[in-house]
N, C-alpha and C positions, 0 to 999 in steps of 0.2 A: 422163633422168635416170634412173640405175642405180635398181633397187627397191633396198631396204634389208634384207640378209639377213643370217643370225646364223648361223656355221659354227663345228664344235667341229673341234678338231686331234686323230684318231685315231693316235695315233703309237707304238704300240704292236701295229702290225698282225703286221709278219716275228717278235715276238717269241710272239704268242697263236699265231701259225699253227704254229710250233713244237712248240705242245706241246697242244694242243686236241685233235688225234686225229681221230677219220673225221669227213668231210665234214659227213653231215646233224646230227651234234652241231655242227660249226661254224656251219651253215646257221640251226642253232637260235637260239645264241647270237647270232649275229647280229643276228634279228627281235627277240630280248630286247633289245640293247643301241639298236637305231633306238625300239624304244618307251618305252623308259626317256628317251630323248633327246626324243622328243615330248613328252613328259609335261610334261619342261621348258621347251618353245618353242623347240625348238633345231631350225633346217630341213635340215640335213645336216651330214654328216660330212665332213674334210680327209682323205684317206688317205694319210698319211704312208709312203712305200714307198721301201727301201732295196735294192739289188742283192745276191743275185742275181735276176732277173723269176724264174727258171725253180724248180719246188717249190712250196714252201711261199704263198709272196709270191704270187703266180699263182692256186696253187686258194683259197687268201681274197679275194682281191680277184673273182675270181667267185662266191664265197658274198654277199660283201656287196652286188655289183650283184641277186644273184638275190632276196637280200632285201630291199634297198630297192624292187625293182620290186612284189614282193606284199605289201607294207606300203600301208595306207591313208593316206592324210593326204599325197603327193606329199614324202617325206625324200630328201632330193638327197646325191649323193656327188662328191667332185671327187679330183683327185691332185696330191700336192706330190711331188715328187720329191727323195726327200735323198740329199744328195752327198758327205757326210760319214759317215753310220752305215754302210752297206750293208758287208758282209762281202768284196763282190768288187770294192770302190774307186769311182772313181764312174761314173754312169752313161753308155754307150754312146748316142749320137744315136739309134740305129739300134733299141735296145730301147726308147725313148722312146718314137719314131716306133709301135714295133708296140704297145706298152701302149694309144695315143691310139686307133689305127687302129682296135683291139677296141671300145673304149670311150667314146669321147668322139660318139659319136653316138645312144650308149643314154638311152633317156628318162630313166632315172635320174641321171643326167649333169647336173649344174647348170650353165646356159647363163647367161652375161653378155652384153646383146646380142646374142643367138642367137648366141654364140660360145663354145666349154669353154673353163670359167673352171681353167689352169693354174697349178700355183705350183711352187715349192722350197723346201729350205731349203739355202742359201748355192749353193755351184756358181759360182762367180764365175771359174773357170777354164775354164768351159766356154760363155761366153756367146756364143760365136761359133755355137752348135749351134743357135739359136734359130729363128735366122731360117730355117733348112732343115727343121726341126721344125714350126713353123705351118705353112710352105708342105706340108708331107705331109698334112695335114688338111684336109678341103672346106672354104672358108670361112675357114679358118687359126682361131686358138686366140686366147683371151681371157687374154694372158700377164702373170701378177704375181708375180713372183718374189720372195723373201725373200734377198737381198743384203744385208744387214744391214750385214756385214766392209765393204762399200763407203762408209757412211754417207752421207746424205743430199748431202753435195756432190759425190757419186761417181756418183750414179745416172742424172746429167744426159745423161752420154757415149752409154747405151744407148735412150735418148726413143722411138728409132726401133722398137724389136724388142717395147717392153713396153707394156703397155694400164695400167699400175698394179705398185705395189709393196705387201709385207709388211714390218712390221719385227718382229724377235724382238726389239727393245730394250722391255721393257715391264714390266722389274722398277725397284723402286730402284735407286740407285748408292749403296752404302756406308750410313752411317749415318742416312740420310733417308727419306723418305716419299715418295712417288709424286707425279710430277707430269706433265704432259702436254708440257712442251715440246720432247723430244725429236720426238714424233706432229705436232706442229706444224708443225717443222722439214723433215721429210718433205714434209708434205703441201703446203710451199711448196717446195721441191726438185721434185716430180714435176710443176708446173704446170700445175694443170688435171686432171692425170690420176687414177685410181681410187685411193685407199689402203683398206689394209687394216688396221686395226688390232688387237694383239695386250691379250687381260686373261689375266691370270694370278692366281691367288688365294693362291700359296707356291712358292719351290725349296729346296728342301734334299738333296743327293743324298751318298752314301756309299759308293760303289761303286769303289774303289781302283784294284782291275783296269781300268776302262775310263779310270783318269787323271781322276777326277771325284771330289773330294770337298769340298764347299763348301755354305756356304748364306748367301742373299740375303734381305734385310728384306722379310718377308710382311705380318704383323700388319694393318694397315687395307687393305691394299692391294686386296684383293676388292671392296669397296665405292668405294673412292677411283677405282678405275682406270672403274668404272662411271661414275662422275658427268665421268671425263673425258673417256670415250664423249659424254656427251652436249655436253660442250665442245665437244670438234672434231668431231663430227658424220660420221664417215668412210664409207663408200660399203658397208664391209664391215667386221666383228668375226668374230677368229679365238680361241676360247676354249681356251689354252693350260694342261691338255689334260682331253680324256678319261679316258683313263688311263696314264699315263705315271707307272706306282707306281716306278721308281728315281727319279725327280727330285720325288719327293712335290708332284704339283700337279695331280693327280686329281682329278676332281669325281663320275668314276663309283664304283658299288660294289665296294669289293675283290675281287678275284678272281683265288685263289688261281693261276693259271695261268699269270696276266698278269706275276707279279713276276718279275723279271729275278736273274740273278745275273751275276756277275762273272766271268771266265777264270780268277781264283785264288779261287773259291770263295766270295765275299762276296756273301748275298744281301739284296738291299732290304727282305725278311722283315722284318729285325730291326728296321725302322723305320717298317713300311707295316701289320701289324697290329694290329689294335688302334688304328686311328686312322685313322676312320670320317672320309671329305669328302664324302657324299652330301647331310649337311644344306645346303654351298653350293647346290645346285642348288634350294633351296626357294624363293628369292626372283627365280631368272632368270625366269619368267616377268613379273614385275611392271617388270623390269631391263628387258626386252625389249622387253616393251611401250614405255615410256617412251623407248627407241633411235629404235622405228618410228611413234611416234605424233608429232603435234603437240601433244598435251596427255594429263594424268597419266592414266592409266586405271581402270576399275572396280575397287575394291578386293574383290574374292569372298571372301576371307578373312584374318583377321591373322595376322600368322607373325612370331615371334622367332629369329633365325639368332645363333649364340653360336660362338666359335673359342679355343683357347686352345693353349700347350704345358704339358704337365704337373711342368714343375720350372724354377727361376730359369734363364736361360742361364748361367750363370758356373759350377753347379754341376754335377760330375761329368765325367768325362776327352772332350775331344774327338777324342780320338784325333789321326786326320788332317785333320779335316773344320777348314776356315780361315773365316775370314768373308770374304766375297767371292771368287770364284775367284782369287784372286790364285796367284801363282808360288813350288809347295811342291815336295815329292819326289812328291805326288802328281798334282798340277795340272803339266800341264807340256805341256799343245795351245798350240801357234803363236799361237793369240787370245789366249792368258791374259795379259793386262798390266794385271787391276785392282788397285789398292790393299787390301794388309790391315790389315784391324782387326780389333781382337777382338771374337769372338762378342758379347758380354753388351755392345756396342757398337751392332751390327746389329741384335740382337734389342731389343725391350721384352718386360720380364717384366708381361702384362698379359692381361686379356680385351676381347675385342672381340666387339661384339653390332650385331643391326642391326634394329629393329624397324617393321613395317608396320604403322600404326594405321589404323582407317577411321574413325574421328570422333575428337575432343575432347571433355574432356577425354579424357588418357589416360594411364597410368604406367608407365612402367618399375620393373621392381622385379629388385634384385641381389642377391644375397649368396653369399660364398665360408666356407664351414664353417660355424663357429660365430660369426662376426664379425656383428655388426649387420646386420643386409640396409640396403639403401637404396633408398630410391623415387625416380624421379627422373622429373620430366614431360614429357609428350612436346611437341615444341616446332610440332608440324604435321603435318596431314592427310598419309599416304604416310609415306615413310624418314625415319627416325631413327637415329643412328649415335651408337655411345658405344664409350668402353673406359674400362676400369679395372685401375689395378694392382695385382698383386697379392703383391708384395713383401713377402716376412715374413708370409704368411698361407698357410695349407695349409686342406686338405676340396674337399666337392664344391662344383659350382661351377650354382648354381641362378639361372636368370631365368624372365622372366615379364613378362606385359603385365596391367594390371588397369584398370577402368573402374569408378568409382563404389565402391569398393572389394570388387567383386567380381572373382575370376579370369576372364580371356579365353584365355590359352594359358600355361603353364609348362612349363619343362624345366630336367632336373637331366644334369651332365655329370659324367664320373671325377672324382674329386680330385687336388685338385693337393697336391705334396711337396716337400719342401723341397731331399731329394737323391733320385738315382738307387738305387734297392735296390740294384742292379750296380756301380755306380758310372760307367756308361759313360753318356754324356748321349746324346739321342733330340730334334730337331730337327723335328720333325714336329710339326704339329697334330691336335688334335682339334677335329672340326665336327658340332655339335649343332643341331636345330630341333625348333620347336615350332612349334602354330599352333592356330586357332578352330576348326576343324574336327576339329582331333584331339581336341580338348578335347571337343569335343558328343560326337565316337563313343564318349569313355572314359564322356562321363555316360550317353548312351545305353544302353552293356554294361552298366553298374552297376545303371542299373534293371531290364536284361532279366535279369540274375543275380537281383536281388532279388526280381524276379516270378518267377522258377523257385523260388528257395530256397522262396518263400510257399507254391507251391502244390505242393512235394514235401513241405513239412511238412502238410498238409491228406490228404494220402494216409496 
């Protein structure tokens, strides 16, 4: 049976390439990215690449593999060929063969059952290319395309050329919470072949020049989706995404060079800058250890992770943004067929928080502004997930973990507002995290400052 590994989808390769400049600088960027991902217990990056191959994409692929080879810890890379996002259209089979001939045998390329694992973003008009592509690689490839547009009922006709499949269907439909029903349908349709399950925390985009301006329900999805992973038990998990700032599902630190603008001059920076998502990485080592293991892993530090939007969903002007990717003057993609919903039905006005506790009793504390604080008993060792409405409440959000009346970890996020100052709504989330390790460091730093102060007073 295949070992269970976790992959990140690094979707902004070409966009970053065009802006990072000198190759040596790009090389340093890749090493930094890989190091941050390894700290979150990530096994590798899926490099989502669109046409054309020549130029910055080709250069950055080389930089990525050079950095992965130099980084200790066995970090891996694999390709997802994007058939919809390239400026030169769909991939030509000869170009795919060229990329794989150069990198499939690389020690840093991830192998499944000894074969290089290869994926796609769609490409259902080019299904006939893949038998030849696989034959061009010595020993063949382990092919797991994302042909989500076919649906589970349509994938079976290609069972002779695939070793599995990846589904892009990882966000809730309409004003509903996440379920794993679709994942189980894919597993059933694959009849024992490998399944790569997608996990994503959010989806909000407002780039009209790219014909995309919508929001899907995020809310509890980050935690719920990981619980669904434990239920489905897929062979692979792909997190969407590491650095797609334009669609607001990034979990990397914000990198100004990677924030896209559309061809009408609209920049995602208006809804990305100030909306840190790095806190979503804090619980990944625990989620991943649960996924890979047969028992609950040891808890080295207690963590509280929390996220929320900064104003009610009904406040401010939505502009071109729709609830769901439903047809509009902007959302005109051929696959756009979702039902429109009011945005305040899609999104819940709530703060979402997950606490990882080492032992009981433990209490989760929660407060918005000057409202009365709330104490919530943790019900189990491990993960405890909650949400609390912010309807009618404003002010900074403070969450924490306490035990026997003593603080273990505490964090404070930016203020929730009753309306947007400029009248324009932003549906991105702000994400924070605090840990017992951070609290211990703060106490140690405070003691050090006090000691330094006493020494100064004596001189």
